[in-house]
C-alpha angles and dihedrals in degrees: 000000000000118000118268128238120268114275123236093269092049092050091051092049092049093048090050090052091050091055093047095043094050091051089051090057100259122149103221126194131191122248125221110259095229104090093256094107089224124145118258093232140353117304102178097107091045090050090052089048090242091126133017121262123249113288122250089245092055093048094047091052090049092052094044091050092053094251092129142358099205147036135205133214112240099226123217129031096350092066098039098275097312119172127187121208114199128200111196123230095248092068103033090112087069094062090093089051090054090050091055092048091048091051092047094049098049100258099094093115090050091051091049092051089055097046094043095045115068116333133155140193115232123219090252092053101261126126130237119205117193127198141153127239112224099195132030126015130296112254122227124266108307133191108222102179137011142171133203111278129219092254093050094259119115115261117218118239101172133008143153136237109217140148110357095014137097137213125207108230141197137310090028111124143126109074094359097090123037090236092059089231123130132240107250132206114243097176136357124330141225091316093057101042106142122233121224135180119246090254091052090051089051088055090053091049090052091050094054092045086070086076090068112122101178110137122261112249114262110245090207093061101033112058092199090073086076126055122255117267118249132207109298098032112127112228091236096038130099109265120230090248095051089048090049091050090055100043106033124085127215090237090059093044099044092045095152094042126090122239098221104184146323126233142147126259127228090281094051095254117142115253126189122202121212133192123208123238113277095032125107101188142023129030133286103183145001136217112209131201119339091001102255097127137045122206114200120202099173120090090198095084135072090246123100115253133224096024138091111261123196120215089257092052090051090049091050093050096044098045108020105033090251093306099144094184093054090045092052091048092052093048089050087054090052092054103263120140133046126232123205116220089009130121112279094232126061122233102294091212089066095052115106114251115207116249112266096242091169089072093063119098121244136290087020089060094053091047090056093046095050093041093054092046093049095050100030085232128135116272089233090068088063098038099053100054090041093054091052090047092051091047092051093047091054091040117143092351091091142019129180119237111217093173135338096281097034125068126157131204126221088251116138131170110207127189123191107205117199145126125259113288094027094118094244090128092052092052090046093052096045094046093051096042094102092055091047090055090049090050092051091053090048091052091051091050091047093052090052091048092047093054090049090048092053089054091050091050091053091049090047092053092048092050091047090051093049090051092053091048091051093046092245119155092204113119116198121223111269111233117249116239116243120256121225112231108227123205096165135023134184100194112121102192124087090223091058094043098049098075091044092053091046091055092043106047092174090068138242146244121245102208123179125163087212114039095186091099093052094047091045089058090066090076097038094099098017094133098055142048093268090065091056093047092047092053090047090052092050091051090049092051090054088061097039091248133146124287130193116198128185112221111230112238093356127129092197093087130238125323116242120197111184095196112022107185116183128163117195132204137166145111138268138176118249096247096054089042091058092049095044098048101053124176092272091060092046090050094048091055095244093116091042090065092062120094104212137188126191109182118187117264116261131194113263112248134179115255129192089200120110137181104261117240090238092057092045090051093048091048093050091048090062090068093047090053095045089054089063089069105110128213122234122251114236135177117329088014090289112159115235138177122271109236119228121200135222117250113240093256093043090051092052090048092050093049090053090051092045094054094045092047094052091046086060091048092060089071094055132084133180119003097003092048089055092047094048091052090062099036091065088077095046094086092055094049092048091047090056091051094046093049093051094044088054089051092048090053095045098064091223115149097212111083112224116254096201142031114251127230089245092057091046091050091052092046092051089053090053092045091053089053091051090049092053091045091049091053091048095047093048089053095045105034105028098060121196123264089253091057089049089053090053088054092054091048094050093045089052090051089051091051092049092048091053089054094052096272099287137092143141123246089251091055090049091053090051097044104038113063094196092056101050096105121102111289095353096113093048091048092049092051092047087052090055090049090050092050092051094247092124147328144234119266126194116235133184112246132196121305089020093292115141130223141165135248132191117242126192117236120248 
């Protein structure tokens, strides 16, 4: 029996609502009186605010004449940024569960404001919640949670009506809904609609996404649940990623996240709620059931949203920018993965060897020992930034003469490679603290000098004006502006560094906790002449050579720095490192100039150890003493380095190392050959630093004129460690082209699996950024067919025209 028209009381109530809703700023629209819940006419232009909505008078007349029994709110801009969140009838019993979760995750007050604001009961038993968004735009209609339906199609549990949508509201009834029942107010109305910020609405969306009951993908049928295999994995062995999924815990993996609370879902399964770093309330992700999969709701992380992520996938995204091959290689290095019919021991040349701290001079050595103990970080994360800081402090004051035509500066570029949470930042900050204090004092002195200079300029201008008025030809000396002494810089462009190095002839330290920006600048002008000149200038700075930089948009001419000395230090994660130092930079020798360390990740643990004040003071005093080293004065009063010599025994020791090193280099090609060609000089540079640090600690007035055999022996030991570490990092981080191809293949399989396992080549080109070039998508799909991962299927297209689509196997 079809629904009946609204009675007199229902008409009066609906007309009253229309008047109230219009006054509250709602754009209301009539609904067809046939039970279909469709709009009487088009509302697109009204929704886009291109034309005004129907007036209250017009709508009231329509209702009173029997033209309709219901109205809808046009959600989005037309109604002042209104959004409606609907909870369907088949999950209403879980509303209390959501209230408990909201309270436990710090958004209980937000949830109450929503439920106590304007809410309605629908004829089918669902609930509508209305609210306004005060900042940002209203998104389109969005499905927040679903479950498998009886016919195989997903059934919606919670969704929104946003920009471009509409929501039928109370007290609509009569012929509006096919049941003939009315929409009923549960709380409030258009006058009490709550207002939330965009971030608060995002929290509510995340909360309702917990209702989702779609099944977790089966790792046995979808290969993307496991990481790609890398070179060395046995076909029947356990891959590093599978092993990681079994052994790792979410607490170890989400080390910077907050475990908010634990509960059980409607089926009694355990569910854990997590909050991303930087948030103080709400939830960002959940782990359901046995803990095999993470679902991320927040878009403010580097993790993909709205999909099931294994522990390995999370690890790859957090620490390797989603590079699954690099992640698998690193896990293999850490001992994950089992190979059947393979040697029991991994390649010993790829095992990390602890930094030889015993070779460091005191009190530097004690600072590193106590720093590593206090932070539970690797000693290398203290050594590398400190070496660069010592080298920069010495700067152009000294060079070491190896032979007449060969002198080396104390310039070193050090890179601490490590994943987030590996304490590389802590070591970086503590090691550079003395230079930061020196820089703060220099800034204070510069500010005082600048204020004095401004006063002198004013006096100069007054005196100049008086002279002109008196007819005097005397011109007073114009005061010279003060120069800021720089101990540390963070600029990563040659153009910005050139004037700083010109004003600071001793040299500087480029220190950045995250070196990705500096390395990314290598490719900024790769396609033009500026890119070539920039790279040439970087290479020159590593050797303390001259640079010539054209100033963009300046009429003052180029900047010439005859001896540009710049040490560099900072950290980077392995994934970004691999992307930043492409083959072209390894071939050019740019990467070869970097001394790198990549210690294995260790679990963070509390330590009662500290760096004693005496050791910190002694370490800081080394920098003060090194700054007393003076430069020589050459022709035209140009300041130049003082050259130190090698003692006879030190020279013999270096020659022995040099010959042995280059005998090793003969066996290398490609990247390692380039690296070995630069590492031959590392021992000499480190020997110069070690010798002068020893002098700074000794308190002797007389500056050494030569490097001792003992310092050279210690420097060679450090150089050998850096050589071994370079070889290991090149093998682990800079994966082969074939491994990179495996990564592309596996990422394509992941993308296909998320789409249901099927796509055309055109859809692949549109959806996969790495395969948008001509013919790349077709070639990648053919590769999958050839490997047995899927096959082509013929489908009937529009207008009877056929086509083919790729379909994953299984």
